[in-house]
PyMOL Python script that loads the backbone (N, CA, C, O; Angstrom):
from pymol import cmd

cmd.read_pdbstr("""\
ATOM      1  N   UNK A   1       0.595  -1.037   0.058  1.00  0.00           N
ATOM      2  CA  UNK A   1       0.061   0.021   0.248  1.00  0.00           C
ATOM      3  C   UNK A   1       0.864   1.209   0.272  1.00  0.00           C
ATOM      4  O   UNK A   1       0.319   2.299   0.096  1.00  0.00           O
ATOM      5  N   UNK A   2       2.182   1.116   0.484  1.00  0.00           N
ATOM      6  CA  UNK A   2       2.888   2.381   0.450  1.00  0.00           C
ATOM      7  C   UNK A   2       3.154   2.790  -1.128  1.00  0.00           C
ATOM      8  O   UNK A   2       3.364   3.950  -1.481  1.00  0.00           O
ATOM      9  N   UNK A   3       3.108   1.560  -2.098  1.00  0.00           N
ATOM     10  CA  UNK A   3       3.306   2.252  -3.305  1.00  0.00           C
ATOM     11  C   UNK A   3       1.925   2.797  -4.016  1.00  0.00           C
ATOM     12  O   UNK A   3       1.875   3.259  -5.156  1.00  0.00           O
ATOM     13  N   UNK A   4       0.885   2.660  -3.170  1.00  0.00           N
ATOM     14  CA  UNK A   4      -0.082   3.455  -3.715  1.00  0.00           C
ATOM     15  C   UNK A   4      -0.324   4.929  -2.737  1.00  0.00           C
ATOM     16  O   UNK A   4      -1.348   5.607  -2.654  1.00  0.00           O
ATOM     17  N   UNK A   5       0.517   5.056  -2.305  1.00  0.00           N
ATOM     18  CA  UNK A   5       0.859   6.636  -1.212  1.00  0.00           C
ATOM     19  C   UNK A   5       0.098   6.560  -0.270  1.00  0.00           C
ATOM     20  O   UNK A   5      -0.236   7.591   0.315  1.00  0.00           O
ATOM     21  N   UNK A   6      -0.386   5.283   0.134  1.00  0.00           N
ATOM     22  CA  UNK A   6      -0.953   5.344   1.619  1.00  0.00           C
ATOM     23  C   UNK A   6       0.229   5.129   2.640  1.00  0.00           C
ATOM     24  O   UNK A   6       1.110   4.277   2.532  1.00  0.00           O
ATOM     25  N   UNK A   7       0.082   6.105   3.704  1.00  0.00           N
ATOM     26  CA  UNK A   7       0.896   6.150   4.740  1.00  0.00           C
ATOM     27  C   UNK A   7       0.554   5.680   5.869  1.00  0.00           C
ATOM     28  O   UNK A   7      -0.535   6.003   6.343  1.00  0.00           O
ATOM     29  N   UNK A   8       1.384   4.841   6.523  1.00  0.00           N
ATOM     30  CA  UNK A   8       0.985   3.970   7.875  1.00  0.00           C
ATOM     31  C   UNK A   8       0.631   5.075   8.959  1.00  0.00           C
ATOM     32  O   UNK A   8       1.471   5.970   9.047  1.00  0.00           O
ATOM     33  N   UNK A   9      -0.507   5.167   9.826  1.00  0.00           N
ATOM     34  CA  UNK A   9      -0.694   5.993  10.844  1.00  0.00           C
ATOM     35  C   UNK A   9      -0.383   5.686  12.376  1.00  0.00           C
ATOM     36  O   UNK A   9       0.107   6.423  13.231  1.00  0.00           O
ATOM     37  N   UNK A  10      -0.780   4.492  12.447  1.00  0.00           N
ATOM     38  CA  UNK A  10      -0.573   3.939  13.679  1.00  0.00           C
ATOM     39  C   UNK A  10      -0.586   2.338  13.637  1.00  0.00           C
ATOM     40  O   UNK A  10      -0.801   1.699  12.607  1.00  0.00           O
ATOM     41  N   UNK A  11      -0.283   1.683  15.099  1.00  0.00           N
ATOM     42  CA  UNK A  11      -0.343  -0.133  14.776  1.00  0.00           C
ATOM     43  C   UNK A  11      -1.670  -0.391  15.337  1.00  0.00           C
ATOM     44  O   UNK A  11      -2.156   0.449  16.095  1.00  0.00           O
ATOM     45  N   UNK A  12      -2.306  -1.460  15.048  1.00  0.00           N
ATOM     46  CA  UNK A  12      -3.643  -2.017  15.799  1.00  0.00           C
ATOM     47  C   UNK A  12      -3.623  -3.173  16.111  1.00  0.00           C
ATOM     48  O   UNK A  12      -3.314  -3.855  15.134  1.00  0.00           O
ATOM     49  N   UNK A  13      -3.796  -3.747  16.980  1.00  0.00           N
ATOM     50  CA  UNK A  13      -3.542  -5.418  17.272  1.00  0.00           C
ATOM     51  C   UNK A  13      -5.155  -5.988  16.766  1.00  0.00           C
ATOM     52  O   UNK A  13      -6.140  -5.285  16.991  1.00  0.00           O
ATOM     53  N   UNK A  14      -5.245  -7.014  16.233  1.00  0.00           N
ATOM     54  CA  UNK A  14      -6.198  -7.377  15.156  1.00  0.00           C
ATOM     55  C   UNK A  14      -6.046  -8.901  16.205  1.00  0.00           C
ATOM     56  O   UNK A  14      -5.116  -9.227  16.943  1.00  0.00           O
ATOM     57  N   UNK A  15      -7.376  -9.631  15.903  1.00  0.00           N
ATOM     58  CA  UNK A  15      -7.297 -11.189  16.449  1.00  0.00           C
ATOM     59  C   UNK A  15      -8.051 -11.758  15.121  1.00  0.00           C
ATOM     60  O   UNK A  15      -8.810 -11.141  14.374  1.00  0.00           O
ATOM     61  N   UNK A  16      -7.585 -13.230  15.037  1.00  0.00           N
ATOM     62  CA  UNK A  16      -8.444 -13.983  13.964  1.00  0.00           C
ATOM     63  C   UNK A  16      -9.415 -14.632  14.419  1.00  0.00           C
ATOM     64  O   UNK A  16      -9.683 -14.616  15.620  1.00  0.00           O
ATOM     65  N   UNK A  17     -10.217 -15.425  13.390  1.00  0.00           N
ATOM     66  CA  UNK A  17     -11.287 -16.055  13.746  1.00  0.00           C
ATOM     67  C   UNK A  17     -10.838 -17.295  15.006  1.00  0.00           C
ATOM     68  O   UNK A  17     -11.578 -17.796  15.852  1.00  0.00           O
ATOM     69  N   UNK A  18      -9.481 -17.530  14.777  1.00  0.00           N
ATOM     70  CA  UNK A  18      -8.750 -18.728  15.732  1.00  0.00           C
ATOM     71  C   UNK A  18      -8.365 -17.888  16.845  1.00  0.00           C
ATOM     72  O   UNK A  18      -7.428 -18.419  17.441  1.00  0.00           O
ATOM     73  N   UNK A  19      -8.718 -16.781  17.367  1.00  0.00           N
ATOM     74  CA  UNK A  19      -8.214 -15.858  18.499  1.00  0.00           C
ATOM     75  C   UNK A  19      -6.853 -15.887  18.446  1.00  0.00           C
ATOM     76  O   UNK A  19      -6.365 -15.986  19.571  1.00  0.00           O
ATOM     77  N   UNK A  20      -5.851 -15.825  17.333  1.00  0.00           N
ATOM     78  CA  UNK A  20      -4.641 -15.545  17.405  1.00  0.00           C
ATOM     79  C   UNK A  20      -4.454 -14.020  17.038  1.00  0.00           C
ATOM     80  O   UNK A  20      -4.877 -13.445  16.035  1.00  0.00           O
ATOM     81  N   UNK A  21      -3.702 -13.489  18.109  1.00  0.00           N
ATOM     82  CA  UNK A  21      -3.391 -12.035  17.566  1.00  0.00           C
ATOM     83  C   UNK A  21      -2.242 -11.570  17.042  1.00  0.00           C
ATOM     84  O   UNK A  21      -1.204 -12.223  17.149  1.00  0.00           O
ATOM     85  N   UNK A  22      -2.287 -10.441  16.442  1.00  0.00           N
ATOM     86  CA  UNK A  22      -1.145  -9.732  15.926  1.00  0.00           C
ATOM     87  C   UNK A  22      -1.174  -8.226  15.707  1.00  0.00           C
ATOM     88  O   UNK A  22      -2.211  -7.639  16.017  1.00  0.00           O
ATOM     89  N   UNK A  23      -0.360  -7.673  15.308  1.00  0.00           N
ATOM     90  CA  UNK A  23       0.116  -6.310  15.116  1.00  0.00           C
ATOM     91  C   UNK A  23      -0.154  -5.849  13.702  1.00  0.00           C
ATOM     92  O   UNK A  23       0.151  -6.752  12.923  1.00  0.00           O
ATOM     93  N   UNK A  24      -0.547  -4.931  13.174  1.00  0.00           N
ATOM     94  CA  UNK A  24      -0.346  -4.424  12.052  1.00  0.00           C
ATOM     95  C   UNK A  24      -0.775  -3.016  11.797  1.00  0.00           C
ATOM     96  O   UNK A  24      -1.791  -2.473  12.232  1.00  0.00           O
ATOM     97  N   UNK A  25       0.180  -2.486  11.002  1.00  0.00           N
ATOM     98  CA  UNK A  25       0.124  -0.789  10.620  1.00  0.00           C
ATOM     99  C   UNK A  25      -1.438  -0.634   9.997  1.00  0.00           C
ATOM    100  O   UNK A  25      -2.118  -1.495   9.440  1.00  0.00           O
ATOM    101  N   UNK A  26      -1.731   0.643  10.264  1.00  0.00           N
ATOM    102  CA  UNK A  26      -3.231   1.035   9.606  1.00  0.00           C
ATOM    103  C   UNK A  26      -3.046   2.300   9.048  1.00  0.00           C
ATOM    104  O   UNK A  26      -2.300   3.036   9.694  1.00  0.00           O
ATOM    105  N   UNK A  27      -3.623   2.841   7.813  1.00  0.00           N
ATOM    106  CA  UNK A  27      -3.572   4.078   7.415  1.00  0.00           C
ATOM    107  C   UNK A  27      -5.032   4.379   6.956  1.00  0.00           C
ATOM    108  O   UNK A  27      -5.987   3.840   7.516  1.00  0.00           O
ATOM    109  N   UNK A  28      -5.179   5.258   5.919  1.00  0.00           N
ATOM    110  CA  UNK A  28      -6.436   5.721   5.603  1.00  0.00           C
ATOM    111  C   UNK A  28      -6.570   5.830   3.754  1.00  0.00           C
ATOM    112  O   UNK A  28      -5.634   6.229   3.061  1.00  0.00           O
ATOM    113  N   UNK A  29      -7.539   5.512   3.349  1.00  0.00           N
ATOM    114  CA  UNK A  29      -7.518   5.424   1.953  1.00  0.00           C
ATOM    115  C   UNK A  29      -9.058   5.562   1.379  1.00  0.00           C
ATOM    116  O   UNK A  29     -10.034   5.376   2.105  1.00  0.00           O
ATOM    117  N   UNK A  30      -9.146   5.885   0.084  1.00  0.00           N
ATOM    118  CA  UNK A  30     -10.200   6.056  -0.425  1.00  0.00           C
ATOM    119  C   UNK A  30     -10.603   4.394  -1.084  1.00  0.00           C
ATOM    120  O   UNK A  30      -9.755   3.898  -1.827  1.00  0.00           O
ATOM    121  N   UNK A  31     -11.777   3.654  -0.818  1.00  0.00           N
ATOM    122  CA  UNK A  31     -11.596   2.341  -1.078  1.00  0.00           C
ATOM    123  C   UNK A  31     -12.868   2.194  -2.169  1.00  0.00           C
ATOM    124  O   UNK A  31     -13.945   2.743  -1.935  1.00  0.00           O
ATOM    125  N   UNK A  32     -12.691   1.585  -3.101  1.00  0.00           N
ATOM    126  CA  UNK A  32     -13.558   1.669  -4.304  1.00  0.00           C
ATOM    127  C   UNK A  32     -13.843   0.227  -4.561  1.00  0.00           C
ATOM    128  O   UNK A  32     -12.855  -0.505  -4.624  1.00  0.00           O
ATOM    129  N   UNK A  33     -14.989  -0.296  -4.717  1.00  0.00           N
ATOM    130  CA  UNK A  33     -15.595  -1.861  -5.482  1.00  0.00           C
ATOM    131  C   UNK A  33     -16.569  -1.792  -5.909  1.00  0.00           C
ATOM    132  O   UNK A  33     -17.497  -1.210  -5.346  1.00  0.00           O
ATOM    133  N   UNK A  34     -16.658  -2.385  -7.074  1.00  0.00           N
ATOM    134  CA  UNK A  34     -17.953  -2.568  -8.067  1.00  0.00           C
ATOM    135  C   UNK A  34     -18.961  -1.421  -7.971  1.00  0.00           C
ATOM    136  O   UNK A  34     -20.143  -1.522  -7.642  1.00  0.00           O
ATOM    137  N   UNK A  35     -18.285  -0.295  -8.319  1.00  0.00           N
ATOM    138  CA  UNK A  35     -19.118   0.953  -8.190  1.00  0.00           C
ATOM    139  C   UNK A  35     -19.429   1.787  -6.747  1.00  0.00           C
ATOM    140  O   UNK A  35     -20.182   2.730  -6.502  1.00  0.00           O
ATOM    141  N   UNK A  36     -18.842   1.289  -6.217  1.00  0.00           N
ATOM    142  CA  UNK A  36     -19.006   2.013  -4.505  1.00  0.00           C
ATOM    143  C   UNK A  36     -17.729   2.496  -4.126  1.00  0.00           C
ATOM    144  O   UNK A  36     -16.667   1.969  -4.455  1.00  0.00           O
ATOM    145  N   UNK A  37     -17.880   3.706  -3.293  1.00  0.00           N
ATOM    146  CA  UNK A  37     -16.525   4.446  -2.665  1.00  0.00           C
ATOM    147  C   UNK A  37     -16.891   4.817  -1.748  1.00  0.00           C
ATOM    148  O   UNK A  37     -18.075   5.113  -1.588  1.00  0.00           O
ATOM    149  N   UNK A  38     -15.851   4.942  -0.701  1.00  0.00           N
ATOM    150  CA  UNK A  38     -15.791   5.434   0.698  1.00  0.00           C
ATOM    151  C   UNK A  38     -14.355   5.705   1.060  1.00  0.00           C
ATOM    152  O   UNK A  38     -13.417   5.120   0.518  1.00  0.00           O
ATOM    153  N   UNK A  39     -14.205   6.760   2.146  1.00  0.00           N
ATOM    154  CA  UNK A  39     -12.932   6.704   2.811  1.00  0.00           C
ATOM    155  C   UNK A  39     -12.913   5.901   4.010  1.00  0.00           C
ATOM    156  O   UNK A  39     -13.758   6.151   4.870  1.00  0.00           O
ATOM    157  N   UNK A  40     -11.929   4.808   4.232  1.00  0.00           N
ATOM    158  CA  UNK A  40     -12.111   4.257   5.116  1.00  0.00           C
ATOM    159  C   UNK A  40     -10.753   3.658   5.806  1.00  0.00           C
ATOM    160  O   UNK A  40      -9.791   3.990   5.114  1.00  0.00           O
ATOM    161  N   UNK A  41     -10.425   3.014   6.753  1.00  0.00           N
ATOM    162  CA  UNK A  41      -9.253   2.949   7.440  1.00  0.00           C
ATOM    163  C   UNK A  41      -8.785   1.363   6.845  1.00  0.00           C
ATOM    164  O   UNK A  41      -9.439   0.331   6.993  1.00  0.00           O
ATOM    165  N   UNK A  42      -7.544   1.495   6.180  1.00  0.00           N
ATOM    166  CA  UNK A  42      -6.769   0.022   5.658  1.00  0.00           C
ATOM    167  C   UNK A  42      -5.945  -0.288   6.361  1.00  0.00           C
ATOM    168  O   UNK A  42      -5.351   0.568   7.016  1.00  0.00           O
ATOM    169  N   UNK A  43      -5.572  -1.899   6.476  1.00  0.00           N
ATOM    170  CA  UNK A  43      -4.666  -2.409   7.025  1.00  0.00           C
ATOM    171  C   UNK A  43      -3.650  -3.145   6.238  1.00  0.00           C
ATOM    172  O   UNK A  43      -3.830  -3.967   5.340  1.00  0.00           O
ATOM    173  N   UNK A  44      -2.193  -2.549   6.910  1.00  0.00           N
ATOM    174  CA  UNK A  44      -1.239  -3.175   5.839  1.00  0.00           C
ATOM    175  C   UNK A  44      -0.824  -4.490   6.337  1.00  0.00           C
ATOM    176  O   UNK A  44      -0.157  -4.779   7.330  1.00  0.00           O
ATOM    177  N   UNK A  45      -1.473  -5.378   5.251  1.00  0.00           N
ATOM    178  CA  UNK A  45      -1.284  -6.934   5.683  1.00  0.00           C
ATOM    179  C   UNK A  45      -0.088  -7.363   5.418  1.00  0.00           C
ATOM    180  O   UNK A  45       0.672  -6.694   4.718  1.00  0.00           O
ATOM    181  N   UNK A  46       0.264  -8.561   5.946  1.00  0.00           N
ATOM    182  CA  UNK A  46       1.317  -9.413   5.900  1.00  0.00           C
ATOM    183  C   UNK A  46       1.125 -10.480   4.454  1.00  0.00           C
ATOM    184  O   UNK A  46       0.061 -10.613   3.850  1.00  0.00           O
ATOM    185  N   UNK A  47       2.135 -11.015   4.178  1.00  0.00           N
ATOM    186  CA  UNK A  47       1.709 -11.751   2.725  1.00  0.00           C
ATOM    187  C   UNK A  47       1.003 -12.999   3.149  1.00  0.00           C
ATOM    188  O   UNK A  47       0.623 -13.708   2.217  1.00  0.00           O
ATOM    189  N   UNK A  48       0.802 -13.326   4.103  1.00  0.00           N
ATOM    190  CA  UNK A  48       0.095 -14.588   4.865  1.00  0.00           C
ATOM    191  C   UNK A  48      -1.381 -14.171   5.227  1.00  0.00           C
ATOM    192  O   UNK A  48      -2.153 -15.030   5.651  1.00  0.00           O
ATOM    193  N   UNK A  49      -1.703 -13.125   5.097  1.00  0.00           N
ATOM    194  CA  UNK A  49      -3.045 -12.535   5.438  1.00  0.00           C
ATOM    195  C   UNK A  49      -4.162 -12.598   4.417  1.00  0.00           C
ATOM    196  O   UNK A  49      -3.957 -12.581   3.203  1.00  0.00           O
ATOM    197  N   UNK A  50      -5.241 -12.663   4.927  1.00  0.00           N
ATOM    198  CA  UNK A  50      -6.178 -12.848   3.740  1.00  0.00           C
ATOM    199  C   UNK A  50      -6.838 -11.287   3.401  1.00  0.00           C
ATOM    200  O   UNK A  50      -7.023 -10.408   4.243  1.00  0.00           O
ATOM    201  N   UNK A  51      -7.099 -11.210   2.121  1.00  0.00           N
ATOM    202  CA  UNK A  51      -7.471 -10.043   1.588  1.00  0.00           C
ATOM    203  C   UNK A  51      -9.222 -10.057   1.667  1.00  0.00           C
ATOM    204  O   UNK A  51      -9.937 -10.942   1.196  1.00  0.00           O
ATOM    205  N   UNK A  52      -9.691  -8.801   2.409  1.00  0.00           N
ATOM    206  CA  UNK A  52     -11.015  -9.041   2.322  1.00  0.00           C
ATOM    207  C   UNK A  52     -11.667  -7.319   2.905  1.00  0.00           C
ATOM    208  O   UNK A  52     -10.926  -6.417   3.296  1.00  0.00           O
ATOM    209  N   UNK A  53     -12.995  -7.243   2.829  1.00  0.00           N
ATOM    210  CA  UNK A  53     -13.393  -6.032   3.379  1.00  0.00           C
ATOM    211  C   UNK A  53     -14.159  -6.351   4.230  1.00  0.00           C
ATOM    212  O   UNK A  53     -14.886  -7.341   4.166  1.00  0.00           O
ATOM    213  N   UNK A  54     -14.097  -5.380   5.360  1.00  0.00           N
ATOM    214  CA  UNK A  54     -14.354  -5.460   6.567  1.00  0.00           C
ATOM    215  C   UNK A  54     -16.242  -5.054   6.447  1.00  0.00           C
ATOM    216  O   UNK A  54     -16.784  -4.750   5.384  1.00  0.00           O
ATOM    217  N   UNK A  55     -16.963  -5.152   7.792  1.00  0.00           N
ATOM    218  CA  UNK A  55     -18.088  -4.866   7.851  1.00  0.00           C
ATOM    219  C   UNK A  55     -18.301  -3.544   7.840  1.00  0.00           C
ATOM    220  O   UNK A  55     -19.454  -3.267   7.507  1.00  0.00           O
ATOM    221  N   UNK A  56     -17.327  -2.237   8.184  1.00  0.00           N
ATOM    222  CA  UNK A  56     -17.453  -1.274   8.596  1.00  0.00           C
ATOM    223  C   UNK A  56     -17.442  -0.651   6.769  1.00  0.00           C
ATOM    224  O   UNK A  56     -18.352   0.101   6.422  1.00  0.00           O
ATOM    225  N   UNK A  57     -16.763  -0.906   6.141  1.00  0.00           N
ATOM    226  CA  UNK A  57     -16.372  -0.739   4.882  1.00  0.00           C
ATOM    227  C   UNK A  57     -17.832  -0.804   3.926  1.00  0.00           C
ATOM    228  O   UNK A  57     -18.347   0.059   3.215  1.00  0.00           O
ATOM    229  N   UNK A  58     -18.315  -2.437   4.290  1.00  0.00           N
ATOM    230  CA  UNK A  58     -19.535  -2.805   3.432  1.00  0.00           C
ATOM    231  C   UNK A  58     -20.961  -1.632   3.986  1.00  0.00           C
ATOM    232  O   UNK A  58     -21.929  -1.314   3.296  1.00  0.00           O
ATOM    233  N   UNK A  59     -20.693  -1.238   5.255  1.00  0.00           N
ATOM    234  CA  UNK A  59     -21.702  -0.419   5.846  1.00  0.00           C
ATOM    235  C   UNK A  59     -21.639   1.009   5.263  1.00  0.00           C
ATOM    236  O   UNK A  59     -22.591   1.779   5.134  1.00  0.00           O
ATOM    237  N   UNK A  60     -20.408   1.217   4.950  1.00  0.00           N
ATOM    238  CA  UNK A  60     -20.168   2.591   4.405  1.00  0.00           C
ATOM    239  C   UNK A  60     -20.475   2.682   2.953  1.00  0.00           C
ATOM    240  O   UNK A  60     -20.974   3.736   2.560  1.00  0.00           O
ATOM    241  N   UNK A  61     -20.264   1.791   2.154  1.00  0.00           N
ATOM    242  CA  UNK A  61     -20.867   1.313   0.845  1.00  0.00           C
ATOM    243  C   UNK A  61     -22.568   1.379   0.676  1.00  0.00           C
ATOM    244  O   UNK A  61     -23.275   1.748  -0.261  1.00  0.00           O
ATOM    245  N   UNK A  62     -22.871   0.866   1.977  1.00  0.00           N
ATOM    246  CA  UNK A  62     -24.491   0.560   1.848  1.00  0.00           C
ATOM    247  C   UNK A  62     -25.092  -0.394   1.200  1.00  0.00           C
ATOM    248  O   UNK A  62     -26.213  -0.339   0.695  1.00  0.00           O
ATOM    249  N   UNK A  63     -24.034  -1.669   1.209  1.00  0.00           N
ATOM    250  CA  UNK A  63     -24.406  -2.798   0.567  1.00  0.00           C
ATOM    251  C   UNK A  63     -24.447  -3.913   1.826  1.00  0.00           C
ATOM    252  O   UNK A  63     -24.103  -3.752   2.997  1.00  0.00           O
ATOM    253  N   UNK A  64     -25.032  -5.184   1.113  1.00  0.00           N
ATOM    254  CA  UNK A  64     -24.831  -6.422   1.960  1.00  0.00           C
ATOM    255  C   UNK A  64     -24.246  -7.241   0.787  1.00  0.00           C
ATOM    256  O   UNK A  64     -24.508  -6.994  -0.390  1.00  0.00           O
ATOM    257  N   UNK A  65     -23.429  -8.241   1.205  1.00  0.00           N
ATOM    258  CA  UNK A  65     -23.150  -9.279   0.208  1.00  0.00           C
ATOM    259  C   UNK A  65     -24.180 -10.463  -0.008  1.00  0.00           C
ATOM    260  O   UNK A  65     -24.613 -11.176   0.897  1.00  0.00           O
ATOM    261  N   UNK A  66     -24.483 -10.552  -1.269  1.00  0.00           N
ATOM    262  CA  UNK A  66     -25.451 -12.011  -1.659  1.00  0.00           C
ATOM    263  C   UNK A  66     -24.384 -13.052  -2.180  1.00  0.00           C
ATOM    264  O   UNK A  66     -23.902 -13.104  -3.311  1.00  0.00           O
ATOM    265  N   UNK A  67     -24.099 -13.953  -0.987  1.00  0.00           N
ATOM    266  CA  UNK A  67     -23.393 -14.897  -1.197  1.00  0.00           C
ATOM    267  C   UNK A  67     -23.424 -15.919  -2.323  1.00  0.00           C
ATOM    268  O   UNK A  67     -22.446 -16.560  -2.707  1.00  0.00           O
ATOM    269  N   UNK A  68     -24.607 -15.994  -2.788  1.00  0.00           N
ATOM    270  CA  UNK A  68     -25.192 -16.863  -3.943  1.00  0.00           C
ATOM    271  C   UNK A  68     -24.619 -16.208  -5.406  1.00  0.00           C
ATOM    272  O   UNK A  68     -24.106 -16.878  -6.302  1.00  0.00           O
ATOM    273  N   UNK A  69     -24.786 -15.051  -5.425  1.00  0.00           N
ATOM    274  CA  UNK A  69     -24.513 -14.556  -6.755  1.00  0.00           C
ATOM    275  C   UNK A  69     -23.149 -14.044  -6.650  1.00  0.00           C
ATOM    276  O   UNK A  69     -22.505 -13.963  -7.696  1.00  0.00           O
ATOM    277  N   UNK A  70     -22.582 -13.670  -5.498  1.00  0.00           N
ATOM    278  CA  UNK A  70     -21.281 -13.175  -5.297  1.00  0.00           C
ATOM    279  C   UNK A  70     -21.350 -11.789  -6.001  1.00  0.00           C
ATOM    280  O   UNK A  70     -20.842 -11.525  -7.091  1.00  0.00           O
ATOM    281  N   UNK A  71     -22.007 -11.010  -5.265  1.00  0.00           N
ATOM    282  CA  UNK A  71     -22.035  -9.285  -5.650  1.00  0.00           C
ATOM    283  C   UNK A  71     -22.362  -8.818  -4.270  1.00  0.00           C
ATOM    284  O   UNK A  71     -22.439  -9.440  -3.210  1.00  0.00           O
ATOM    285  N   UNK A  72     -22.544  -7.483  -4.580  1.00  0.00           N
ATOM    286  CA  UNK A  72     -22.943  -6.577  -3.644  1.00  0.00           C
ATOM    287  C   UNK A  72     -24.497  -6.304  -3.913  1.00  0.00           C
ATOM    288  O   UNK A  72     -24.956  -6.253  -5.054  1.00  0.00           O
ATOM    289  N   UNK A  73     -25.130  -6.165  -2.958  1.00  0.00           N
ATOM    290  CA  UNK A  73     -26.498  -5.474  -3.075  1.00  0.00           C
ATOM    291  C   UNK A  73     -27.199  -4.520  -2.216  1.00  0.00           C
ATOM    292  O   UNK A  73     -27.486  -4.862  -1.068  1.00  0.00           O
ATOM    293  N   UNK A  74     -27.557  -3.163  -2.727  1.00  0.00           N
ATOM    294  CA  UNK A  74     -27.633  -2.003  -2.118  1.00  0.00           C
ATOM    295  C   UNK A  74     -28.771  -2.255  -1.089  1.00  0.00           C
ATOM    296  O   UNK A  74     -29.802  -2.898  -1.286  1.00  0.00           O
ATOM    297  N   UNK A  75     -28.426  -1.698  -0.089  1.00  0.00           N
ATOM    298  CA  UNK A  75     -29.669  -1.696   1.334  1.00  0.00           C
ATOM    299  C   UNK A  75     -29.932  -0.510   1.541  1.00  0.00           C
ATOM    300  O   UNK A  75     -29.406   0.433   0.950  1.00  0.00           O
ATOM    301  N   UNK A  76     -30.792  -0.434   2.421  1.00  0.00           N
ATOM    302  CA  UNK A  76     -31.600   0.973   2.913  1.00  0.00           C
ATOM    303  C   UNK A  76     -31.055   0.888   4.551  1.00  0.00           C
ATOM    304  O   UNK A  76     -31.253   0.082   5.460  1.00  0.00           O
ATOM    305  N   UNK A  77     -30.272   2.148   4.425  1.00  0.00           N
ATOM    306  CA  UNK A  77     -29.550   2.235   5.838  1.00  0.00           C
ATOM    307  C   UNK A  77     -30.918   2.294   7.094  1.00  0.00           C
ATOM    308  O   UNK A  77     -32.041   2.717   6.817  1.00  0.00           O
ATOM    309  N   UNK A  78     -30.582   1.864   8.234  1.00  0.00           N
ATOM    310  CA  UNK A  78     -31.328   2.317   9.394  1.00  0.00           C
ATOM    311  C   UNK A  78     -31.205   3.744   9.914  1.00  0.00           C
ATOM    312  O   UNK A  78     -30.113   4.309   9.962  1.00  0.00           O
ATOM    313  N   UNK A  79     -31.953   4.122  10.169  1.00  0.00           N
ATOM    314  CA  UNK A  79     -31.975   5.584  10.628  1.00  0.00           C
ATOM    315  C   UNK A  79     -32.559   5.700  12.026  1.00  0.00           C
ATOM    316  O   UNK A  79     -33.761   5.444  12.097  1.00  0.00           O
ATOM    317  N   UNK A  80     -31.978   6.017  13.080  1.00  0.00           N
ATOM    318  CA  UNK A  80     -32.322   6.343  14.398  1.00  0.00           C
ATOM    319  C   UNK A  80     -33.309   7.190  14.460  1.00  0.00           C
ATOM    320  O   UNK A  80     -33.234   7.879  13.443  1.00  0.00           O
ATOM    321  N   UNK A  81     -34.280   7.545  15.161  1.00  0.00           N
ATOM    322  CA  UNK A  81     -35.521   8.498  15.282  1.00  0.00           C
ATOM    323  C   UNK A  81     -35.580   8.923  16.545  1.00  0.00           C
ATOM    324  O   UNK A  81     -35.688   8.111  17.464  1.00  0.00           O
ATOM    325  N   UNK A  82     -35.536   9.867  16.696  1.00  0.00           N
ATOM    326  CA  UNK A  82     -35.489  10.842  18.231  1.00  0.00           C
ATOM    327  C   UNK A  82     -36.832  10.347  18.674  1.00  0.00           C
ATOM    328  O   UNK A  82     -37.714  10.074  17.859  1.00  0.00           O
ATOM    329  N   UNK A  83     -36.971  10.240  19.882  1.00  0.00           N
ATOM    330  CA  UNK A  83     -38.054   9.942  20.945  1.00  0.00           C
ATOM    331  C   UNK A  83     -38.954  11.541  20.979  1.00  0.00           C
ATOM    332  O   UNK A  83     -38.366  12.607  21.163  1.00  0.00           O
ATOM    333  N   UNK A  84     -40.483  11.425  20.759  1.00  0.00           N
ATOM    334  CA  UNK A  84     -40.856  12.411  20.937  1.00  0.00           C
ATOM    335  C   UNK A  84     -41.343  12.715  22.003  1.00  0.00           C
ATOM    336  O   UNK A  84     -41.765  13.857  22.185  1.00  0.00           O
TER     337      UNK A  84
END
""", "prot")
cmd.dss("prot")
cmd.show_as("cartoon", "prot")
cmd.util.cbc("prot")
cmd.orient("prot")
């Protein structure tokens, strides 16, 4: 990601599904996929790490994943309503 001009800003500790912990550097980037775009925190992964989009990115895109068609599906955001 450094070659893309993304600068590491800090280190964060992450846990895998198997509860193994490791630290990675994170930075900020404009993330785009399948016509959706947003600004998000990105992780400087190691070669053995998986490549994936996190739930925060998917929510920012306003999409859900269709696991059968393997594509994004636009969703309607849930907006909190003030009590009257």
